[in-house]
KEMI-349837 format. One record per residue (C-alpha): x, y, z. Coordinates in steps of 0.05 Angstrom, whole numbers, plus 32768, in hexadecimal, padded with zeros to 4 digits. Example, Ala and Ser with C-alpha at 12.3 -4.5 7.8 and 13.67 -1.06 7.14 Angstrom:
REM KEMI-349837
80F67FA6809C81117FEB808F
***
This chain:
REM KEMI-349837
80C57DA17D84807B7DAC7D7F80587DDF7DAA80197DB47DAA80307D8C7DE7804B7DC87E0C801F7DD87E4880047E1F7E4A80127E487E887FD77E6C7EA67FD77EB67EB37FCF7ECC7EFC7F847ED37EF17F807E8A7EDB7F757E9A7E917FA07E7C7E5A7FD87EA87E407FCA7ED97E077FEA7ED17DC3800A7F0F7DA57FD27F197D737F9E7F1C7DAB7FCA7F487DD57FD27F7A7D9B7F877F797D8F7F797F887DD97FAD7FBF7DDD7F967FE17D9D7F4D7FE07DB47F6180127DE97F73804C7DBB7F6C80687D757FA7805A7D487FB9808B7D117FC980857CC7800880A27CA97FE880E07C8A7FC480F17CCC800580EA7CF3802981167CC17FF4814D7CC47FF1814B7D10803D81527D16803E81897CE2800981AF7D09803081A77D4A7FF9817A7D678023813B7D6E806A81237D7A808180ED7D4B80AC80BA7D7180D580897D4880E6804B7D71810680237D38814C80097D468188802A7D2581917FF67CEE814B80037CD48153804E7CD7819580497CB18176801A7C7D8134803E7C71813F80867C87812180B67CB980E180DD7CC180F481267CC480E681447D0880D881017D2A80F780F57D6D812580B87D6C811A80907DAC813180487DAE80FA801A7DC7812180067E05812480507E1B80DE80657E0780BB80677E4B80F6808C7E6C80F880C07E3580AD80CE7E30809980CB7E7A808E81147E8C809F81047ED480DF80DF7EC4812580FA7ED0813B80E17E8A810280FF7E63810A81247E2180FB816F7E2280BE81607DF680A081347E2D807E816F7E4F803F814F7E6B801281127E6A7FE781367E36801D81357E00800481127DC2803980E47DA7803580B67D6B8064807B7D758081805F7D3580A3801C7D2D80B37FF97CEC80707FD97CDC80407FED7D1580457FB27D44807A7FC37D79805E800A7D7B801A7FF07D93803B7FCC7DCE8064800B7DDD802480347DDE800580057E11804280107E3E803E805C7E357FF4805B7E46800680397E88803280767E977FF680A47E8D800880BA7E467FC080B17E317FC580D77DEE7FFC80AA7DD47FEC80817D968011805E7D5E8016805E7D137FF080287CEE802380047CC3805E80297CE3809680497CBD8089801D7C808042803A7C7A805F80817C81809080737C49805B80527C1D802F808F7C26806580B97C06807080E27C4580B481047C5280EF80D77C61813880EB7C65817580BE7C61
***
């Protein structure tokens, strides 16, 4: 079935819907993303939390980043909201700098947009995700 004849729904403001590429572009325009080496150095210096949102099968297949918090994507907002009753001990304030890491750097950008809505304005994500971390030769454990 071709999508060419499928009518597009309008958004509430009357504009046509966004495609995922445009959505990612808009989201990423709102913050500075970090490269693997920068994330590593910030975490090592105690200036950032690394938050791995990859699902278990990917972590089992590819390994873990030492010291990264493991937070499944569907729990992320509850775990990092400093006002939430289910927050992690590391979620101490809205000023915490967190670097969200997914597998390739796409889902993490959408996660950052959600965290920004919660007031976690220093949250960013890793360009290229875990795969970029690994390709940069940074520490990974099995």
